[in-house]
N, C-alpha and C positions, 0 to 999 in steps of 0.2 A: 504494500500500500504506500510505503514511503516513496517508492520509485515513481509513483503517479502523483502523490500529493506535493512533493517538493517542487517539480517544475510547474505544476498547475498554480501553486501559490506564488511562485516567482513571476509567472507570465500573466496571471489573471487577478490575483488578490493583493499582492504586496504593494503598499503605498498607493492604493486606489480606493476610492470611496464611490460606491454606486448609490444612486438615488433610492433604490429599493432592493430588498433582499432578492426579489424575483429577477431583477436585472443582473445581479451578481451571479445567481444560480444559472441564468441563461448564458452568461459569458463563460462560466465553467463548463457547462454542457457543450457549448459550441467548440471549446478548446479540445475537450475529450473526443468529440465526434470528428474533429478535424485531424486527428492523429492518423498517420498512415497505418496500414495493417502491420507493417514491420515494427513501427514505433509502439503500437498498442501491445503487440506480443512481447517486445522487449521490456516495456514498463510493467507488464503483468508478470514478468519473470519467466515466461515460457521459453525464452531463448537461452536461459542460463544453463551452463553445462550440467549441473546437477538437478535440473528440473525433474520432479518425480513422475510426471505424466508424459515425458518426452516420447517414449515408445508408443503410447496411445495416439499422440498427435501425429506422429510420423506414419502410422499404419492404419489410422481410423478410416480415412476416406480413400480407399483403394479404388482404382479404376474398375468400372463395372462392364467394360467392353473389351473385346479382344482385337488385336491387330491382324 
């Protein structure tokens, strides 16, 4: 969670004051949804060498077609 919170705080929350909580939440949501797939996986820890579900992620969506 810290890998996600730290950059979100730096880019969205630090030294900023929003008129409403809803606008602040909206800015945070836009930042999270704007992450690339690679960045989202990295910040979630899925790309870490010791990630405990790595085998599942690498083998879960196998191709269902044959060449």
